[in-house]
Biopython code that builds the backbone (N, CA, C, O; Angstrom):
import numpy as np
from Bio.PDB.StructureBuilder import StructureBuilder

atoms = [
    (1, "MET", "N", (-3.161, 4.748, -105.270)),
    (1, "MET", "CA", (-2.274, 3.651, -105.549)),
    (1, "MET", "C", (-0.925, 4.197, -105.987)),
    (1, "MET", "O", (-0.856, 5.068, -106.853)),
    (2, "VAL", "N", (0.139, 3.693, -105.397)),
    (2, "VAL", "CA", (1.487, 4.152, -105.705)),
    (2, "VAL", "C", (2.109, 3.194, -106.701)),
    (2, "VAL", "O", (2.139, 1.983, -106.483)),
    (3, "LEU", "N", (2.610, 3.753, -107.806)),
    (3, "LEU", "CA", (3.276, 2.957, -108.828)),
    (3, "LEU", "C", (4.626, 2.500, -108.308)),
    (3, "LEU", "O", (5.420, 3.314, -107.838)),
    (4, "GLN", "N", (4.893, 1.196, -108.391)),
    (4, "GLN", "CA", (6.168, 0.651, -107.930)),
    (4, "GLN", "C", (7.046, 0.330, -109.132)),
    (4, "GLN", "O", (6.707, -0.538, -109.936)),
    (5, "LEU", "N", (8.158, 1.019, -109.255)),
    (5, "LEU", "CA", (9.144, 0.726, -110.285)),
    (5, "LEU", "C", (10.318, 0.023, -109.630)),
    (5, "LEU", "O", (10.503, 0.143, -108.419)),
    (6, "PRO", "N", (11.120, -0.713, -110.400)),
    (6, "PRO", "CA", (12.272, -1.386, -109.807)),
    (6, "PRO", "C", (13.226, -0.381, -109.171)),
    (6, "PRO", "O", (13.277, 0.776, -109.587)),
    (7, "PRO", "N", (13.984, -0.818, -108.162)),
    (7, "PRO", "CA", (14.936, 0.086, -107.512)),
    (7, "PRO", "C", (15.930, 0.667, -108.514)),
    (7, "PRO", "O", (16.341, 0.002, -109.465)),
    (8, "VAL", "N", (16.302, 1.913, -108.281)),
    (8, "VAL", "CA", (17.297, 2.541, -109.143)),
    (8, "VAL", "C", (18.670, 2.379, -108.512)),
    (8, "VAL", "O", (18.816, 2.349, -107.290)),
    (9, "THR", "N", (19.656, 2.277, -109.364)),
    (9, "THR", "CA", (21.026, 2.259, -108.883)),
    (9, "THR", "C", (21.455, 3.696, -108.632)),
    (9, "THR", "O", (20.744, 4.639, -108.979)),
    (10, "VAL", "N", (22.613, 3.849, -108.032)),
    (10, "VAL", "CA", (23.112, 5.208, -107.781)),
    (10, "VAL", "C", (23.269, 5.950, -109.102)),
    (10, "VAL", "O", (22.952, 7.136, -109.181)),
    (11, "ASN", "N", (23.753, 5.271, -110.140)),
    (11, "ASN", "CA", (23.917, 5.922, -111.441)),
    (11, "ASN", "C", (22.583, 6.347, -112.035)),
    (11, "ASN", "O", (22.495, 7.400, -112.666)),
    (12, "GLN", "N", (21.544, 5.543, -111.841)),
    (12, "GLN", "CA", (20.232, 5.888, -112.369)),
    (12, "GLN", "C", (19.572, 7.005, -111.569)),
    (12, "GLN", "O", (18.664, 7.668, -112.070)),
    (13, "ALA", "N", (20.010, 7.219, -110.353)),
    (13, "ALA", "CA", (19.479, 8.309, -109.542)),
    (13, "ALA", "C", (20.125, 9.638, -109.916)),
    (13, "ALA", "O", (19.628, 10.702, -109.550)),
    (14, "GLU", "N", (21.242, 9.570, -110.652)),
    (14, "GLU", "CA", (21.909, 10.801, -111.069)),
    (14, "GLU", "C", (21.007, 11.582, -112.016)),
    (14, "GLU", "O", (20.177, 11.005, -112.719)),
    (15, "LEU", "N", (21.176, 12.878, -112.023)),
    (15, "LEU", "CA", (20.379, 13.742, -112.879)),
    (15, "LEU", "C", (21.016, 13.832, -114.258)),
    (15, "LEU", "O", (22.238, 13.904, -114.385)),
    (16, "VAL", "N", (20.176, 13.828, -115.288)),
    (16, "VAL", "CA", (20.642, 13.886, -116.671)),
    (16, "VAL", "C", (20.524, 15.323, -117.149)),
    (16, "VAL", "O", (19.444, 15.914, -117.117)),
    (17, "LEU", "N", (21.643, 15.878, -117.592)),
    (17, "LEU", "CA", (21.657, 17.250, -118.087)),
    (17, "LEU", "C", (21.377, 17.276, -119.583)),
    (17, "LEU", "O", (21.788, 16.373, -120.312)),
    (18, "SER", "N", (20.686, 18.297, -120.035)),
    (18, "SER", "CA", (20.424, 18.477, -121.453)),
    (18, "SER", "C", (21.723, 18.877, -122.145)),
    (18, "SER", "O", (22.408, 19.790, -121.683)),
    (19, "PRO", "N", (22.073, 18.209, -123.244)),
    (19, "PRO", "CA", (23.322, 18.559, -123.932)),
    (19, "PRO", "C", (23.292, 19.960, -124.536)),
    (19, "PRO", "O", (24.339, 20.586, -124.700)),
    (20, "ASP", "N", (22.108, 20.454, -124.866)),
    (20, "ASP", "CA", (21.998, 21.776, -125.487)),
    (20, "ASP", "C", (22.171, 22.915, -124.493)),
    (20, "ASP", "O", (22.882, 23.882, -124.763)),
    (21, "THR", "N", (21.519, 22.795, -123.348)),
    (21, "THR", "CA", (21.494, 23.903, -122.402)),
    (21, "THR", "C", (22.278, 23.646, -121.131)),
    (21, "THR", "O", (22.474, 24.556, -120.326)),
    (22, "ASN", "N", (22.731, 22.403, -120.940)),
    (22, "ASN", "CA", (23.415, 22.009, -119.712)),
    (22, "ASN", "C", (22.508, 22.181, -118.491)),
    (22, "ASN", "O", (22.981, 22.298, -117.361)),
    (23, "GLY", "N", (21.210, 22.194, -118.740)),
    (23, "GLY", "CA", (20.228, 22.292, -117.662)),
    (23, "GLY", "C", (19.459, 20.988, -117.541)),
    (23, "GLY", "O", (19.647, 20.068, -118.337)),
    (24, "LEU", "N", (18.606, 20.917, -116.556)),
    (24, "LEU", "CA", (17.804, 19.718, -116.337)),
    (24, "LEU", "C", (16.484, 19.812, -117.085)),
    (24, "LEU", "O", (15.864, 20.872, -117.164)),
    (25, "MET", "N", (16.074, 18.680, -117.628)),
    (25, "MET", "CA", (14.752, 18.569, -118.237)),
    (25, "MET", "C", (14.065, 17.375, -117.595)),
    (25, "MET", "O", (14.660, 16.304, -117.477)),
    (26, "LEU", "N", (12.843, 17.549, -117.190)),
    (26, "LEU", "CA", (12.108, 16.485, -116.522)),
    (26, "LEU", "C", (12.012, 15.243, -117.406)),
    (26, "LEU", "O", (12.171, 14.123, -116.918)),
    (27, "THR", "N", (11.758, 15.428, -118.679)),
    (27, "THR", "CA", (11.554, 14.293, -119.578)),
    (27, "THR", "C", (12.816, 13.480, -119.836)),
    (27, "THR", "O", (12.722, 12.359, -120.337)),
    (28, "MET", "N", (13.982, 14.003, -119.512)),
    (28, "MET", "CA", (15.232, 13.290, -119.753)),
    (28, "MET", "C", (15.673, 12.444, -118.558)),
    (28, "MET", "O", (16.658, 11.711, -118.655)),
    (29, "GLN", "N", (14.975, 12.534, -117.459)),
    (29, "GLN", "CA", (15.392, 11.842, -116.241)),
    (29, "GLN", "C", (14.977, 10.371, -116.268)),
    (29, "GLN", "O", (14.064, 9.987, -116.999)),
    (30, "HIS", "N", (15.652, 9.564, -115.472)),
    (30, "HIS", "CA", (15.289, 8.161, -115.304)),
    (30, "HIS", "C", (13.825, 8.110, -114.872)),
    (30, "HIS", "O", (13.377, 8.994, -114.142)),
    (31, "PRO", "N", (13.061, 7.091, -115.304)),
    (31, "PRO", "CA", (11.623, 7.061, -114.980)),
    (31, "PRO", "C", (11.295, 7.228, -113.493)),
    (31, "PRO", "O", (10.332, 7.920, -113.161)),
    (32, "LEU", "N", (12.053, 6.626, -112.606)),
    (32, "LEU", "CA", (11.729, 6.754, -111.184)),
    (32, "LEU", "C", (12.075, 8.148, -110.655)),
    (32, "LEU", "O", (11.360, 8.680, -109.806)),
    (33, "VAL", "N", (13.159, 8.739, -111.147)),
    (33, "VAL", "CA", (13.489, 10.128, -110.772)),
    (33, "VAL", "C", (12.368, 11.045, -111.250)),
    (33, "VAL", "O", (11.913, 11.924, -110.518)),
    (34, "ARG", "N", (11.934, 10.829, -112.481)),
    (34, "ARG", "CA", (10.846, 11.634, -113.046)),
    (34, "ARG", "C", (9.566, 11.451, -112.229)),
    (34, "ARG", "O", (8.854, 12.423, -111.974)),
    (35, "LEU", "N", (9.268, 10.226, -111.818)),
    (35, "LEU", "CA", (8.073, 9.957, -111.022)),
    (35, "LEU", "C", (8.136, 10.647, -109.661)),
    (35, "LEU", "O", (7.145, 11.220, -109.209)),
    (36, "VAL", "N", (9.291, 10.594, -109.011)),
    (36, "VAL", "CA", (9.457, 11.263, -107.719)),
    (36, "VAL", "C", (9.238, 12.765, -107.876)),
    (36, "VAL", "O", (8.551, 13.385, -107.064)),
    (37, "ILE", "N", (9.820, 13.341, -108.914)),
    (37, "ILE", "CA", (9.656, 14.786, -109.145)),
    (37, "ILE", "C", (8.197, 15.101, -109.449)),
    (37, "ILE", "O", (7.628, 16.030, -108.874)),
    (38, "TRP", "N", (7.589, 14.334, -110.350)),
    (38, "TRP", "CA", (6.207, 14.615, -110.750)),
    (38, "TRP", "C", (5.256, 14.483, -109.560)),
    (38, "TRP", "O", (4.383, 15.330, -109.373)),
    (39, "ASP", "N", (5.415, 13.438, -108.761)),
    (39, "ASP", "CA", (4.536, 13.252, -107.599)),
    (39, "ASP", "C", (4.742, 14.324, -106.535)),
    (39, "ASP", "O", (3.851, 14.584, -105.727)),
    (40, "SER", "N", (5.906, 14.938, -106.537)),
    (40, "SER", "CA", (6.153, 16.003, -105.557)),
    (40, "SER", "C", (5.255, 17.216, -105.801)),
    (40, "SER", "O", (5.019, 18.003, -104.884)),
    (41, "PHE", "N", (4.752, 17.375, -107.035)),
    (41, "PHE", "CA", (3.883, 18.519, -107.328)),
    (41, "PHE", "C", (2.600, 18.466, -106.499)),
    (41, "PHE", "O", (2.152, 19.487, -105.977)),
    (42, "ASP", "N", (2.012, 17.277, -106.380)),
    (42, "ASP", "CA", (0.781, 17.151, -105.579)),
    (42, "ASP", "C", (1.048, 17.468, -104.114)),
    (42, "ASP", "O", (0.249, 18.138, -103.459)),
    (43, "ILE", "N", (2.166, 16.987, -103.609)),
    (43, "ILE", "CA", (2.524, 17.251, -102.215)),
    (43, "ILE", "C", (2.788, 18.734, -102.026)),
    (43, "ILE", "O", (2.371, 19.319, -101.026)),
    (44, "LEU", "N", (3.478, 19.345, -102.981)),
    (44, "LEU", "CA", (3.765, 20.777, -102.915)),
    (44, "LEU", "C", (2.467, 21.591, -102.934)),
    (44, "LEU", "O", (2.324, 22.560, -102.189)),
    (45, "CYS", "N", (1.537, 21.195, -103.780)),
    (45, "CYS", "CA", (0.240, 21.892, -103.820)),
    (45, "CYS", "C", (-0.460, 21.822, -102.472)),
    (45, "CYS", "O", (-1.023, 22.814, -102.008)),
    (46, "ALA", "N", (-0.428, 20.651, -101.842)),
    (46, "ALA", "CA", (-1.064, 20.502, -100.534)),
    (46, "ALA", "C", (-0.386, 21.399, -99.499)),
    (46, "ALA", "O", (-1.061, 22.027, -98.683)),
    (47, "LEU", "N", (0.934, 21.459, -99.529)),
    (47, "LEU", "CA", (1.650, 22.329, -98.590)),
    (47, "LEU", "C", (1.267, 23.788, -98.805)),
    (47, "LEU", "O", (1.082, 24.536, -97.844)),
    (48, "LEU", "N", (1.149, 24.189, -100.061)),
    (48, "LEU", "CA", (0.781, 25.571, -100.354)),
    (48, "LEU", "C", (-0.647, 25.875, -99.924)),
    (48, "LEU", "O", (-0.921, 26.938, -99.368)),
    (49, "ILE", "N", (-1.547, 24.947, -100.179)),
    (49, "ILE", "CA", (-2.955, 25.176, -99.844)),
    (49, "ILE", "C", (-3.191, 25.182, -98.337)),
    (49, "ILE", "O", (-3.891, 26.050, -97.815)),
    (50, "PHE", "N", (-2.606, 24.216, -97.646)),
    (50, "PHE", "CA", (-2.946, 24.038, -96.239)),
    (50, "PHE", "C", (-2.015, 24.726, -95.253)),
    (50, "PHE", "O", (-2.369, 24.896, -94.087)),
    (51, "ILE", "N", (-0.821, 25.127, -95.706)),
    (51, "ILE", "CA", (0.100, 25.753, -94.755)),
    (51, "ILE", "C", (0.326, 27.223, -95.068)),
    (51, "ILE", "O", (0.181, 28.074, -94.191)),
    (52, "ASN", "N", (0.681, 27.530, -96.319)),
    (52, "ASN", "CA", (0.951, 28.931, -96.642)),
    (52, "ASN", "C", (0.881, 29.107, -98.154)),
    (52, "ASN", "O", (1.734, 28.597, -98.881)),
    (53, "VAL", "N", (-0.123, 29.820, -98.623)),
    (53, "VAL", "CA", (-0.311, 30.024, -100.054)),
    (53, "VAL", "C", (0.741, 30.964, -100.635)),
    (53, "VAL", "O", (1.085, 30.846, -101.811)),
    (54, "PHE", "N", (1.250, 31.880, -99.846)),
    (54, "PHE", "CA", (2.231, 32.852, -100.318)),
    (54, "PHE", "C", (3.506, 32.771, -99.483)),
    (54, "PHE", "O", (3.811, 33.698, -98.733)),
    (55, "PRO", "N", (4.258, 31.668, -99.604)),
    (55, "PRO", "CA", (5.468, 31.537, -98.785)),
    (55, "PRO", "C", (6.573, 32.470, -99.273)),
    (55, "PRO", "O", (6.659, 32.792, -100.458)),
    (56, "ASN", "N", (7.414, 32.894, -98.334)),
    (56, "ASN", "CA", (8.600, 33.648, -98.740)),
    (56, "ASN", "C", (9.580, 32.656, -99.372)),
    (56, "ASN", "O", (9.341, 31.449, -99.342)),
    (57, "ALA", "N", (10.672, 33.151, -99.937)),
    (57, "ALA", "CA", (11.601, 32.285, -100.688)),
    (57, "ALA", "C", (12.164, 31.125, -99.858)),
    (57, "ALA", "O", (12.144, 29.990, -100.334)),
    (58, "PRO", "N", (12.666, 31.361, -98.640)),
    (58, "PRO", "CA", (13.188, 30.227, -97.869)),
    (58, "PRO", "C", (12.130, 29.167, -97.565)),
    (58, "PRO", "O", (12.418, 27.970, -97.602)),
    (59, "LEU", "N", (10.910, 29.606, -97.266)),
    (59, "LEU", "CA", (9.845, 28.654, -96.985)),
    (59, "LEU", "C", (9.442, 27.891, -98.247)),
    (59, "LEU", "O", (9.151, 26.696, -98.179)),
    (60, "ALA", "N", (9.422, 28.560, -99.383)),
    (60, "ALA", "CA", (9.090, 27.895, -100.647)),
    (60, "ALA", "C", (10.114, 26.807, -100.958)),
    (60, "ALA", "O", (9.748, 25.716, -101.393)),
    (61, "ILE", "N", (11.391, 27.099, -100.737)),
    (61, "ILE", "CA", (12.443, 26.105, -100.958)),
    (61, "ILE", "C", (12.255, 24.932, -100.008)),
    (61, "ILE", "O", (12.399, 23.778, -100.410)),
    (62, "ARG", "N", (11.935, 25.218, -98.757)),
    (62, "ARG", "CA", (11.703, 24.149, -97.782)),
    (62, "ARG", "C", (10.500, 23.292, -98.180)),
    (62, "ARG", "O", (10.525, 22.071, -98.020)),
    (63, "PHE", "N", (9.448, 23.930, -98.698)),
    (63, "PHE", "CA", (8.281, 23.192, -99.170)),
    (63, "PHE", "C", (8.651, 22.243, -100.305)),
    (63, "PHE", "O", (8.242, 21.082, -100.306)),
    (64, "VAL", "N", (9.427, 22.736, -101.272)),
    (64, "VAL", "CA", (9.818, 21.902, -102.416)),
    (64, "VAL", "C", (10.658, 20.732, -101.939)),
    (64, "VAL", "O", (10.437, 19.601, -102.372)),
    (65, "LYS", "N", (11.618, 20.979, -101.056)),
    (65, "LYS", "CA", (12.458, 19.890, -100.547)),
    (65, "LYS", "C", (11.612, 18.881, -99.778)),
    (65, "LYS", "O", (11.785, 17.674, -99.949)),
    (66, "GLU", "N", (10.712, 19.355, -98.943)),
    (66, "GLU", "CA", (9.849, 18.451, -98.181)),
    (66, "GLU", "C", (8.971, 17.622, -99.122)),
    (66, "GLU", "O", (8.763, 16.431, -98.890)),
    (67, "ALA", "N", (8.464, 18.246, -100.171)),
    (67, "ALA", "CA", (7.634, 17.527, -101.144)),
    (67, "ALA", "C", (8.445, 16.449, -101.854)),
    (67, "ALA", "O", (7.955, 15.338, -102.059)),
    (68, "LEU", "N", (9.687, 16.770, -102.234)),
    (68, "LEU", "CA", (10.554, 15.793, -102.894)),
    (68, "LEU", "C", (10.894, 14.629, -101.972)),
    (68, "LEU", "O", (10.855, 13.470, -102.386)),
    (69, "LEU", "N", (11.227, 14.939, -100.722)),
    (69, "LEU", "CA", (11.560, 13.883, -99.760)),
    (69, "LEU", "C", (10.362, 12.970, -99.503)),
    (69, "LEU", "O", (10.505, 11.748, -99.471)),
    (70, "ASN", "N", (9.186, 13.561, -99.322)),
    (70, "ASN", "CA", (7.984, 12.750, -99.096)),
    (70, "ASN", "C", (7.647, 11.905, -100.313)),
    (70, "ASN", "O", (7.230, 10.755, -100.178)),
    (71, "SER", "N", (7.824, 12.466, -101.492)),
    (71, "SER", "CA", (7.575, 11.705, -102.711)),
    (71, "SER", "C", (8.549, 10.542, -102.835)),
    (71, "SER", "O", (8.148, 9.432, -103.184)),
    (72, "ALA", "N", (9.829, 10.786, -102.552)),
    (72, "ALA", "CA", (10.823, 9.710, -102.618)),
    (72, "ALA", "C", (10.486, 8.617, -101.601)),
    (72, "ALA", "O", (10.618, 7.430, -101.900)),
    (73, "LEU", "N", (10.056, 9.008, -100.412)),
    (73, "LEU", "CA", (9.684, 8.024, -99.395)),
    (73, "LEU", "C", (8.483, 7.190, -99.836)),
    (73, "LEU", "O", (8.404, 6.001, -99.528)),
    (74, "ARG", "N", (7.561, 7.803, -100.548)),
    (74, "ARG", "CA", (6.383, 7.070, -101.036)),
    (74, "ARG", "C", (6.778, 5.994, -102.036)),
    (74, "ARG", "O", (6.057, 5.012, -102.214)),
    (75, "HIS", "N", (7.912, 6.176, -102.682)),
    (75, "HIS", "CA", (8.334, 5.241, -103.727)),
    (75, "HIS", "C", (9.501, 4.355, -103.289)),
    (75, "HIS", "O", (10.180, 3.769, -104.131)),
    (76, "THR", "N", (9.738, 4.253, -101.980)),
    (76, "THR", "CA", (10.761, 3.336, -101.507)),
    (76, "THR", "C", (10.178, 1.927, -101.507)),
    (76, "THR", "O", (8.965, 1.780, -101.357)),
    (77, "PRO", "N", (10.966, 0.921, -101.664)),
    (77, "PRO", "CA", (12.419, 0.898, -101.629)),
    (77, "PRO", "C", (13.079, 1.302, -102.939)),
    (77, "PRO", "O", (14.284, 1.551, -102.969)),
    (78, "GLY", "N", (12.304, 1.374, -104.032)),
    (78, "GLY", "CA", (12.903, 1.702, -105.317)),
    (78, "GLY", "C", (13.618, 3.031, -105.348)),
    (78, "GLY", "O", (14.663, 3.162, -105.984)),
    (79, "ALA", "N", (13.067, 4.017, -104.669)),
    (79, "ALA", "CA", (13.628, 5.368, -104.708)),
    (79, "ALA", "C", (14.548, 5.656, -103.524)),
    (79, "ALA", "O", (14.821, 6.819, -103.229)),
    (80, "ASN", "N", (15.027, 4.625, -102.847)),
    (80, "ASN", "CA", (15.888, 4.854, -101.680)),
    (80, "ASN", "C", (17.151, 5.633, -102.040)),
    (80, "ASN", "O", (17.561, 6.515, -101.285)),
    (81, "ASN", "N", (17.775, 5.323, -103.180)),
    (81, "ASN", "CA", (18.974, 6.068, -103.584)),
    (81, "ASN", "C", (18.649, 7.538, -103.873)),
    (81, "ASN", "O", (19.455, 8.424, -103.588)),
    (82, "ILE", "N", (17.485, 7.784, -104.430)),
    (82, "ILE", "CA", (17.067, 9.168, -104.686)),
    (82, "ILE", "C", (16.865, 9.882, -103.348)),
    (82, "ILE", "O", (17.305, 11.018, -103.172)),
    (83, "TYR", "N", (16.206, 9.217, -102.421)),
    (83, "TYR", "CA", (15.988, 9.801, -101.094)),
    (83, "TYR", "C", (17.330, 10.122, -100.424)),
    (83, "TYR", "O", (17.500, 11.202, -99.859)),
    (84, "GLN", "N", (18.268, 9.192, -100.486)),
    (84, "GLN", "CA", (19.589, 9.407, -99.875)),
    (84, "GLN", "C", (20.311, 10.576, -100.531)),
    (84, "GLN", "O", (20.951, 11.375, -99.848)),
    (85, "GLN", "N", (20.210, 10.679, -101.854)),
    (85, "GLN", "CA", (20.834, 11.817, -102.556)),
    (85, "GLN", "C", (20.209, 13.130, -102.077)),
    (85, "GLN", "O", (20.914, 14.105, -101.817)),
    (86, "LEU", "N", (18.880, 13.144, -101.965)),
    (86, "LEU", "CA", (18.200, 14.366, -101.516)),
    (86, "LEU", "C", (18.600, 14.737, -100.086)),
    (86, "LEU", "O", (18.701, 15.919, -99.755)),
    (87, "MET", "N", (18.823, 13.743, -99.253)),
    (87, "MET", "CA", (19.184, 13.997, -97.862)),
    (87, "MET", "C", (20.629, 14.459, -97.695)),
    (87, "MET", "O", (20.916, 15.266, -96.811)),
    (88, "HIS", "N", (21.543, 13.961, -98.530)),
    (88, "HIS", "CA", (22.963, 14.157, -98.250)),
    (88, "HIS", "C", (23.753, 14.912, -99.310)),
    (88, "HIS", "O", (24.890, 15.305, -99.052)),
    (89, "ASP", "N", (23.194, 15.125, -100.483)),
    (89, "ASP", "CA", (23.935, 15.789, -101.554)),
    (89, "ASP", "C", (23.276, 17.135, -101.859)),
    (89, "ASP", "O", (22.243, 17.197, -102.526)),
    (90, "LYS", "N", (23.885, 18.202, -101.364)),
    (90, "LYS", "CA", (23.297, 19.533, -101.509)),
    (90, "LYS", "C", (23.201, 19.969, -102.969)),
    (90, "LYS", "O", (22.226, 20.615, -103.353)),
    (91, "LYS", "N", (24.197, 19.625, -103.789)),
    (91, "LYS", "CA", (24.157, 20.004, -105.212)),
    (91, "LYS", "C", (23.010, 19.297, -105.931)),
    (91, "LYS", "O", (22.286, 19.908, -106.716)),
    (92, "TYR", "N", (22.857, 18.026, -105.657)),
    (92, "TYR", "CA", (21.773, 17.233, -106.247)),
    (92, "TYR", "C", (20.425, 17.850, -105.867)),
    (92, "TYR", "O", (19.570, 18.084, -106.722)),
    (93, "THR", "N", (20.255, 18.105, -104.579)),
    (93, "THR", "CA", (19.004, 18.674, -104.078)),
    (93, "THR", "C", (18.738, 20.040, -104.697)),
    (93, "THR", "O", (17.608, 20.331, -105.090)),
    (94, "HIS", "N", (19.754, 20.869, -104.786)),
    (94, "HIS", "CA", (19.602, 22.209, -105.358)),
    (94, "HIS", "C", (19.137, 22.128, -106.811)),
    (94, "HIS", "O", (18.260, 22.886, -107.226)),
    (95, "LYS", "N", (19.724, 21.210, -107.583)),
    (95, "LYS", "CA", (19.344, 21.075, -108.996)),
    (95, "LYS", "C", (17.894, 20.632, -109.140)),
    (95, "LYS", "O", (17.164, 21.143, -109.990)),
    (96, "ILE", "N", (17.479, 19.684, -108.310)),
    (96, "ILE", "CA", (16.092, 19.223, -108.409)),
    (96, "ILE", "C", (15.123, 20.298, -107.930)),
    (96, "ILE", "O", (14.055, 20.463, -108.518)),
    (97, "ILE", "N", (15.467, 21.020, -106.894)),
    (97, "ILE", "CA", (14.601, 22.103, -106.416)),
    (97, "ILE", "C", (14.416, 23.140, -107.516)),
    (97, "ILE", "O", (13.306, 23.627, -107.728)),
    (98, "LEU", "N", (15.487, 23.479, -108.215)),
    (98, "LEU", "CA", (15.368, 24.426, -109.321)),
    (98, "LEU", "C", (14.454, 23.886, -110.413)),
    (98, "LEU", "O", (13.636, 24.622, -110.965)),
    (99, "LEU", "N", (14.593, 22.600, -110.722)),
    (99, "LEU", "CA", (13.738, 21.995, -111.750)),
    (99, "LEU", "C", (12.274, 22.038, -111.333)),
    (99, "LEU", "O", (11.413, 22.404, -112.133)),
    (100, "VAL", "N", (11.987, 21.670, -110.096)),
    (100, "VAL", "CA", (10.600, 21.662, -109.616)),
    (100, "VAL", "C", (10.039, 23.078, -109.585)),
    (100, "VAL", "O", (8.891, 23.296, -109.971)),
    (101, "SER", "N", (10.820, 24.023, -109.139)),
    (101, "SER", "CA", (10.300, 25.387, -109.007)),
    (101, "SER", "C", (10.115, 26.080, -110.359)),
    (101, "SER", "O", (9.373, 27.059, -110.445)),
    (102, "HIS", "N", (10.767, 25.596, -111.409)),
    (102, "HIS", "CA", (10.630, 26.199, -112.734)),
    (102, "HIS", "C", (9.727, 25.403, -113.664)),
    (102, "HIS", "O", (9.440, 25.857, -114.772)),
    (103, "THR", "N", (9.276, 24.238, -113.247)),
    (103, "THR", "CA", (8.424, 23.414, -114.080)),
    (103, "THR", "C", (6.991, 23.890, -113.950)),
    (103, "THR", "O", (6.518, 24.185, -112.852)),
    (104, "ASN", "N", (6.312, 23.962, -115.068)),
    (104, "ASN", "CA", (4.905, 24.358, -115.083)),
    (104, "ASN", "C", (4.062, 23.121, -114.838)),
    (104, "ASN", "O", (3.837, 22.327, -115.752)),
    (105, "ALA", "N", (3.601, 22.957, -113.622)),
    (105, "ALA", "CA", (2.771, 21.799, -113.284)),
    (105, "ALA", "C", (1.309, 22.170, -113.491)),
    (105, "ALA", "O", (0.572, 22.384, -112.528)),
    (106, "HIS", "N", (0.892, 22.244, -114.762)),
    (106, "HIS", "CA", (-0.464, 22.686, -115.070)),
    (106, "HIS", "C", (-1.526, 21.721, -114.578)),
    (106, "HIS", "O", (-2.697, 22.087, -114.480)),
    (107, "ASP", "N", (-1.131, 20.485, -114.264)),
    (107, "ASP", "CA", (-2.088, 19.525, -113.734)),
    (107, "ASP", "C", (-2.295, 19.682, -112.231)),
    (107, "ASP", "O", (-3.150, 19.015, -111.647)),
    (108, "CYS", "N", (-1.525, 20.550, -111.614)),
    (108, "CYS", "CA", (-1.644, 20.777, -110.180)),
    (108, "CYS", "C", (-2.719, 21.830, -109.957)),
    (108, "CYS", "O", (-2.611, 22.944, -110.469)),
    (109, "PHE", "N", (-3.740, 21.494, -109.211)),
    (109, "PHE", "CA", (-4.875, 22.398, -109.021)),
    (109, "PHE", "C", (-4.706, 23.196, -107.734)),
    (109, "PHE", "O", (-5.531, 23.110, -106.824)),
    (110, "CYS", "N", (-3.633, 23.969, -107.670)),
    (110, "CYS", "CA", (-3.401, 24.797, -106.481)),
    (110, "CYS", "C", (-4.324, 25.993, -106.481)),
    (110, "CYS", "O", (-4.279, 26.808, -105.559)),
]
sb = StructureBuilder()
sb.init_structure("model")
sb.init_model(0)
sb.init_chain("A")
sb.init_seg("    ")
for serial, (resi, resn, name, xyz) in enumerate(atoms, 1):
    if name == "N":
        sb.init_residue(resn, " ", resi, " ")
    sb.init_atom(name, np.array(xyz, "f"), 0.0, 1.0, " ", f" {name:<3s}", serial, name[0])
structure = sb.get_structure()
């Protein structure tokens, strides 16, 4: 079952930086942004298990982006602005990829 949250505005799709470190923290993001990121972990685990357990760096980045895009699509129409940002804003996508790749998803059973 996919949790449906209300659509986010463009401002709510923006990433929130931590005032202390100027970095991203998952817990500081808008609930739907956080949900898209969190759900991407399951998709990423599936990509790692079924396609390549030891991807090289470019493939790992592609896996994370694909997981984020698929997660955003699962949460449309609410996450449509997030999906559009991921598709068209390279800086936005880069920041989220870094967050996903550095987050310890201990609930992911890869």
